[in-house]
KEKE-3310 file (N, C-alpha, C; in steps of 0.2 Angstrom, whole numbers, plus 5000, padded with zeros to 4 digits):
npx = (4887:4896:4907:4912:4918:4927:4935:4941:4948:4956:4963:4970:4978:4985:4992:5000:5007:5014:5021:5030:5036:5043:5051:5059:5066:5075:5086:5097:5092:5098:5112:5113:5109:5119:5130:5126:5127:5140:5148:5149:5158:5169:5173:5176:5166:5167:5179:5192:5207:5221:5220:5206:5201:5205:5198:5185:5183:5185:5173:5164:5166:5164:5151:5145:5148:5141:5127:5127:5130:5119:5108:5109:5105:5093:5078:5068:5054:5054:5046:5044:5041:5051:5062:5074:5089:5100:5111:5108:5112:5120:5115:5105:5101:5111:5116:5110:5096:5097:5085:5076:5069:5077:5079:5071:5076:5087:5100:5097:5096:5090:5093:5107:5105:5098:5107:5118:5111:5106:5118:5121:5111:5115:5127:5122:5116:5128:5134:5125:5128:5134:5146:5154:5156:5163:5174:5181:5180:5182:5182:5172:5159:5155:5158:5152:5138:5126:5127:5127:5114:5106:5110:5107:5092:5090:5097:5090:5077:5081:5085:5073:5065:5072:5071:5057:5055:5063:5056:5059:5060:5065:5069:5079:5093:5088:5077:5060:5048:5035:5017:5011:5022:5026:5016:5021:5031:5044:5040:5026:5024:5029:5022)
npy = (5098:5108:5100:5095:5106:5109:5097:5098:5110:5106:5097:5104:5111:5101:5096:5107:5109:5096:5098:5108:5102:5092:5100:5106:5094:5093:5101:5101:5111:5114:5114:5123:5134:5135:5137:5150:5157:5156:5161:5175:5179:5171:5175:5188:5198:5199:5205:5198:5190:5179:5169:5169:5165:5152:5147:5150:5142:5129:5129:5130:5118:5108:5110:5108:5094:5089:5092:5084:5071:5069:5066:5053:5047:5039:5034:5022:5014:5002:4987:4989:5002:5011:5023:5021:5027:5028:5024:5023:5010:5000:4988:4989:4994:5003:5005:4988:4980:4966:4954:4960:4965:4975:4979:4987:4999:5002:5010:5020:5026:5038:5043:5047:5057:5066:5069:5075:5086:5092:5097:5106:5115:5120:5125:5136:5144:5147:5155:5165:5172:5187:5190:5179:5179:5191:5189:5178:5181:5196:5205:5199:5203:5215:5215:5203:5203:5200:5186:5181:5185:5177:5164:5157:5156:5148:5136:5132:5130:5119:5110:5108:5102:5090:5085:5083:5073:5063:5059:5063:5051:5048:5049:5058:5058:5067:5072:5071:5057:5057:5057:5049:5043:5035:5025:5017:5011:4999:4991:4991:4987:4974:4967)
npz = (5009:5013:5016:5005:4999:5008:5008:4995:4996:5007:5000:4990:4999:5006:4995:4992:5003:5003:4992:4995:5006:4999:4991:5001:5005:4995:4996:5009:5022:5034:5031:5021:5028:5038:5029:5024:5036:5041:5030:5027:5038:5035:5023:5025:5023:5009:5006:5004:5010:5007:5016:5020:5008:5007:5019:5016:5004:5009:5017:5007:5000:5010:5013:5000:4999:5009:5005:4994:4999:5008:5000:4999:5011:5021:5030:5040:5048:5061:5066:5079:5080:5080:5073:5061:5054:5040:5027:5010:4999:4985:4988:4996:5012:5024:5040:5041:5047:5052:5050:5042:5026:5017:5004:4996:4998:4989:4980:4966:4949:4950:4962:4961:4951:4959:4968:4961:4955:4967:4971:4961:4963:4975:4971:4964:4974:4980:4970:4969:4981:4986:4993:4992:4978:4976:4984:4977:4964:4960:4949:4942:4947:4942:4928:4923:4926:4920:4918:4931:4934:4925:4924:4937:4936:4925:4928:4939:4933:4925:4935:4943:4933:4932:4945:4945:4936:4942:4956:4973:4986:4997:5015:5023:5034:5049:5044:5047:5046:5035:5037:5026:5021:5032:5031:5022:5028:5033:5044:5042:5029:5030:5039)
capx = (4889:4902:4912:4915:4922:4933:4939:4945:4952:4961:4967:4975:4982:4989:4996:5004:5012:5018:5026:5035:5040:5048:5056:5064:5071:5080:5093:5097:5092:5104:5118:5113:5109:5126:5134:5125:5129:5147:5151:5151:5163:5175:5175:5177:5161:5169:5185:5196:5214:5222:5217:5199:5199:5205:5193:5178:5183:5184:5166:5160:5167:5161:5143:5143:5148:5135:5121:5128:5129:5113:5103:5109:5102:5086:5075:5063:5052:5053:5040:5043:5039:5057:5064:5081:5092:5106:5113:5106:5118:5117:5112:5099:5102:5117:5117:5104:5093:5096:5081:5071:5071:5078:5081:5067:5080:5093:5102:5095:5099:5087:5097:5113:5103:5096:5114:5121:5107:5107:5125:5120:5107:5119:5132:5118:5116:5135:5135:5121:5131:5139:5152:5158:5158:5168:5180:5185:5181:5180:5180:5166:5153:5153:5158:5147:5132:5121:5128:5125:5107:5103:5112:5103:5085:5091:5099:5084:5072:5083:5085:5066:5063:5075:5067:5050:5056:5065:5054:5063:5055:5069:5068:5086:5094:5086:5070:5055:5044:5028:5012:5010:5028:5026:5012:5025:5037:5046:5035:5019:5024:5031:5016)
capy = (5103:5111:5096:5094:5112:5108:5092:5101:5115:5103:5093:5109:5113:5095:5096:5112:5107:5091:5100:5112:5097:5089:5105:5106:5088:5093:5104:5101:5117:5116:5115:5130:5139:5135:5141:5157:5160:5157:5163:5182:5179:5168:5179:5195:5202:5199:5208:5192:5189:5172:5164:5169:5161:5145:5145:5150:5136:5123:5129:5128:5111:5104:5111:5104:5087:5087:5092:5078:5065:5069:5063:5045:5045:5037:5031:5018:5013:4995:4984:4992:5009:5015:5026:5020:5031:5025:5026:5019:5007:4997:4981:4990:5000:5002:4998:4984:4978:4959:4950:4964:4965:4982:4979:4993:5006:5001:5016:5020:5032:5044:5045:5050:5063:5070:5071:5079:5092:5096:5100:5111:5120:5123:5130:5142:5147:5150:5160:5171:5176:5192:5189:5173:5181:5197:5186:5174:5184:5203:5208:5196:5206:5221:5214:5198:5204:5196:5179:5180:5185:5173:5157:5153:5153:5142:5130:5131:5127:5112:5105:5107:5097:5083:5083:5081:5067:5058:5062:5060:5047:5047:5053:5058:5060:5074:5074:5067:5054:5060:5052:5045:5038:5030:5019:5013:5009:4992:4988:4990:4983:4967:4964)
capz = (5004:5015:5017:4998:4998:5013:5005:4989:4999:5010:4995:4988:5004:5007:4989:4992:5009:5001:4987:4999:5010:4994:4990:5007:5005:4989:4998:5016:5025:5039:5027:5017:5034:5040:5024:5024:5042:5041:5024:5028:5042:5032:5017:5027:5019:5002:5006:5006:5010:5005:5021:5019:5002:5009:5023:5012:4999:5013:5019:5001:4998:5015:5012:4994:5000:5014:5001:4989:5003:5011:4996:4999:5017:5022:5036:5040:5054:5061:5069:5086:5080:5081:5067:5060:5049:5037:5020:5004:4996:4979:4990:5001:5017:5028:5043:5040:5054:5053:5046:5038:5019:5015:4997:4992:4999:4985:4976:4959:4945:4952:4968:4958:4948:4964:4972:4956:4954:4973:4971:4956:4966:4980:4968:4962:4981:4981:4965:4971:4987:4984:4997:4988:4971:4977:4987:4973:4957:4961:4943:4939:4949:4938:4921:4921:4930:4916:4919:4937:4934:4920:4926:4942:4934:4920:4932:4943:4929:4923:4941:4944:4928:4934:4951:4943:4932:4947:4962:4979:4990:5003:5021:5025:5041:5051:5041:5050:5042:5034:5038:5020:5021:5037:5029:5017:5031:5033:5048:5039:5023:5031:5043)
cpx = (4896:4908:4916:4920:4928:4938:4944:4950:4958:4966:4972:4980:4987:4994:5002:5010:5016:5023:5032:5039:5045:5053:5062:5069:5076:5087:5092:5097:5097:5110:5118:5113:5116:5131:5133:5126:5136:5151:5153:5157:5170:5177:5176:5173:5163:5176:5191:5203:5215:5219:5210:5197:5199:5199:5186:5178:5182:5176:5162:5160:5164:5153:5141:5143:5142:5128:5121:5126:5122:5107:5103:5107:5095:5084:5069:5060:5051:5047:5039:5041:5045:5060:5072:5084:5099:5107:5111:5112:5115:5114:5106:5100:5107:5116:5110:5102:5091:5091:5076:5074:5071:5080:5077:5071:5086:5094:5099:5097:5096:5090:5103:5111:5101:5103:5117:5117:5106:5113:5125:5116:5111:5124:5128:5118:5123:5136:5131:5123:5136:5146:5157:5161:5164:5174:5184:5185:5178:5178:5174:5160:5151:5153:5153:5141:5126:5121:5125:5117:5103:5104:5108:5095:5085:5092:5094:5079:5074:5083:5078:5064:5066:5072:5060:5050:5058:5063:5058:5058:5059:5068:5075:5087:5092:5079:5065:5051:5037:5023:5011:5016:5029:5021:5016:5031:5038:5041:5028:5019:5026:5026:5010)
cpy = (5106:5107:5095:5100:5112:5103:5094:5106:5112:5099:5098:5111:5107:5095:5101:5111:5101:5093:5104:5107:5094:5094:5106:5100:5089:5096:5104:5109:5119:5117:5122:5135:5140:5139:5148:5161:5161:5160:5171:5183:5176:5172:5186:5200:5203:5203:5203:5193:5182:5167:5164:5165:5154:5143:5145:5144:5130:5123:5127:5120:5106:5104:5107:5097:5085:5087:5086:5072:5064:5066:5055:5043:5044:5035:5026:5017:5005:4993:4987:4999:5014:5017:5024:5024:5027:5028:5021:5016:5003:4990:4983:4996:4998:5007:4994:4982:4970:4956:4954:4965:4973:4984:4985:4999:5006:5008:5015:5026:5038:5047:5049:5057:5068:5073:5076:5086:5096:5100:5106:5117:5123:5127:5136:5147:5151:5156:5166:5175:5181:5192:5184:5176:5187:5194:5182:5177:5191:5206:5205:5199:5211:5219:5208:5197:5200:5189:5177:5180:5180:5165:5154:5151:5148:5136:5128:5127:5120:5107:5104:5102:5090:5081:5081:5074:5061:5061:5059:5057:5046:5052:5053:5059:5067:5076:5069:5063:5057:5055:5047:5040:5033:5024:5014:5010:5002:4988:4986:4986:4975:4963:4963)
cpz = (5006:5015:5010:4997:5002:5010:4999:4992:5003:5005:4992:4993:5006:5001:4989:4998:5007:4996:4990:5003:5005:4992:4995:5007:5000:4991:5006:5019:5030:5036:5024:5023:5036:5035:5024:5030:5043:5036:5025:5033:5039:5026:5019:5023:5012:5001:5008:5005:5008:5010:5021:5013:5003:5014:5020:5007:5003:5015:5013:4999:5003:5014:5006:4995:5004:5010:4996:4993:5006:5007:4996:5006:5017:5029:5035:5047:5055:5065:5076:5086:5080:5074:5066:5054:5046:5030:5015:5000:4989:4981:4994:5005:5022:5034:5042:5047:5054:5048:5042:5031:5018:5008:4993:4993:4994:4981:4969:4955:4947:4958:4966:4955:4953:4967:4967:4956:4961:4974:4966:4959:4972:4977:4966:4969:4982:4976:4966:4977:4984:4987:4994:4982:4972:4980:4981:4966:4958:4955:4940:4941:4944:4931:4919:4925:4927:4917:4926:4938:4930:4922:4931:4940:4929:4923:4936:4939:4927:4929:4943:4940:4930:4940:4950:4940:4937:4954:4968:4984:4997:5009:5024:5032:5043:5049:5044:5044:5041:5035:5032:5019:5026:5036:5025:5021:5031:5038:5045:5033:5024:5035:5039)
residu = (MET:ALA:SER:SER:GLY:ASN:SER:SER:GLY:THR:SER:VAL:LYS:ASP:LYS:THR:LEU:THR:GLY:VAL:GLY:SER:LEU:ILE:ARG:LEU:LEU:PRO:THR:GLY:THR:VAL:PHE:LEU:TYR:GLN:PHE:LEU:ASN:PRO:VAL:LEU:THR:ASN:ASN:GLY:HIS:CYS:HIS:THR:ILE:ASN:LYS:TYR:PHE:SER:GLY:ILE:LEU:ILE:ALA:ILE:SER:GLY:LEU:ALA:CYS:PHE:PHE:SER:THR:PHE:THR:ASP:SER:TYR:THR:ASP:SER:ASP:GLY:LYS:THR:HIS:TYR:GLY:ILE:ALA:THR:PRO:LYS:GLY:PHE:TRP:PRO:SER:ALA:GLY:SER:LEU:ASP:LEU:SER:PRO:TYR:LYS:LEU:GLY:PHE:GLY:ASP:PHE:ALA:HIS:ALA:PHE:PHE:SER:LEU:ILE:VAL:PHE:SER:VAL:VAL:VAL:ILE:LEU:ASP:ASN:ASN:THR:VAL:GLU:CYS:PHE:TYR:PRO:SER:PHE:VAL:SER:SER:GLU:LYS:LEU:VAL:ILE:MET:VAL:LEU:PRO:PRO:VAL:LEU:GLY:ALA:LEU:SER:SER:SER:ILE:PHE:MET:VAL:PHE:PRO:ASN:LYS:ARG:HIS:GLY:ILE:GLY:TYR:PRO:LEU:THR:PRO:SER:SER:SER:GLN:GLY:SER:VAL:SER:ASN:SER:LEU:ASN)
# end
């Protein structure tokens, strides 16, 4: 009797942790952390000069590119148990590992949807940052407060819907394989 209660509790716990893990994979946390760490320095806490705008713009561009690019990275475990990281391509996986069939790692429409909407989610993070808004659009903060308050939840809901329609099954560079994904690894599927 106690085990059935634990299994349903564990099931809910597992589903919750899996959902949180999937959410973390949607936006590279290291990139967002780096952006939030460097942004106050580069924007001079929202009191920008021309050079601050250039540096902050470069940071936003590089961070956005990292969010976009990371959605195309993946990993697999070979027959020796080694984890290999690479980039998904239209033909499979690069760099490929010789004789292994890595065609299941081909790019699909969902990968591009994830990349685009990861970029959208990162742009919401940028829009929500007061230093960035004060730096680039100082009058926008006071006059268009409603847009800043309404736009992020709307874009978040839209992005969440897209992420549900196209679930992310990739384990990008820097993300460990989950136990359920290692069962679908190349080594286990080929043996």
